[in-house]
N, C-alpha and C positions, 0 to 999 in steps of 0.2 A: 150774650150780646146786649149791648146797651141800646137805649132809646135812639140816640143819635146815629148809631151804626145802622139801625133798621131804616131810619129816615133816608140816609145816604143811599142804601141799597135800593130802596123804593124809587128814589129820584133817578138813579142810574138805570134801573129797570124800565122806568117810564120813558126815559130818553131813548134807550136802546130798542125796546120792544114796541113802544107806543101804547096809547091808552086802550086799544082794542085787544091786543094780545097779552098785556100784563096780567089781567085777572086769570086768564087760562093758564099762564105760566106759573102763577102763584098757586093755583089749585093743583097743578101737576107736581110741583115741587113739594107741596104739603102732603100729597098722597105718597110720594116716594119716601119722605121722612117718616110718615106713619108706618109704612110697610117695613122700612129698615128697623124702626123701633120695635115693631111687633115681632119681627124675626129675632132681633137681639134678645127681647124678653123671653121668647119661646126657648131659645138656646140656653139662656141663663137658667130658666126653670128646669129644663131637662138636665143640665149639668148639676144643679143643686140637688135634684131628686136622685141622680146616680150617686153623688157623693154621700147623701143621706143613707141610701140603701147599702152602699159599701161600708159606711161607718157602723150601721146596725149589724151587718153581717160580721164584721170584725169583732164587735162587742159580743155578739152571740157566741162566736168561736171562743173568745176569751172566757166567757161565763161558763161555757160547756167544759173547757179544760180545767177551770178552777173548781167548779161546783159539782161535777158529776160524782165525786166521792163524798160530798157533803149534803146530799139530798136526803130529805125526810123519807122514811120507809114507804109511805103511800106514793110519793112521787117516784121513788125508785121502782116500785112495782109498775107504775104507769109507763115509765120509760122502758122497762123490760117487756111489757106487753106490746108497746109500739115497735120495739126492735123485732119481736117475734112475728108480728103482723107484717112488717116490712120484709122480713126474711121469707115468710111463706109466699108473699106476692112475688118476690124475686124468684123463688124456687119454681113457682107455677109458670112464670114467664120463661124461665130457662128450660123447663120440661116441655112446654109448648114449642119453643124454638127448636129443641132437639128433635122432637117428634116430626115437625114440619121438614126439618133438614134431612132426616132419615127417609121420609117418604119421597123426597125429590130424587134421592140416589137410587 
């Protein structure tokens, strides 16, 4: 908006609202504008974060598919250990769930 457009809006507002209500109306409108901008920026930040997370997840999947066969021996051992640990945790949860289910019957 240009300078002259703002002047015209202020003059029309002064005529319509009067000198007593114009400052209150300006403050109210400026609060609305700030609130709308804040919400828009918040939504924009959330969308950007979700897109970044999705892109990182996609890149990680691609890297896993391409490089799992090309890992150094030390890294392959670490991956194997992590897989074993995950399997043991999953097995213990499955065992606990089976035990609890059989006790209920």
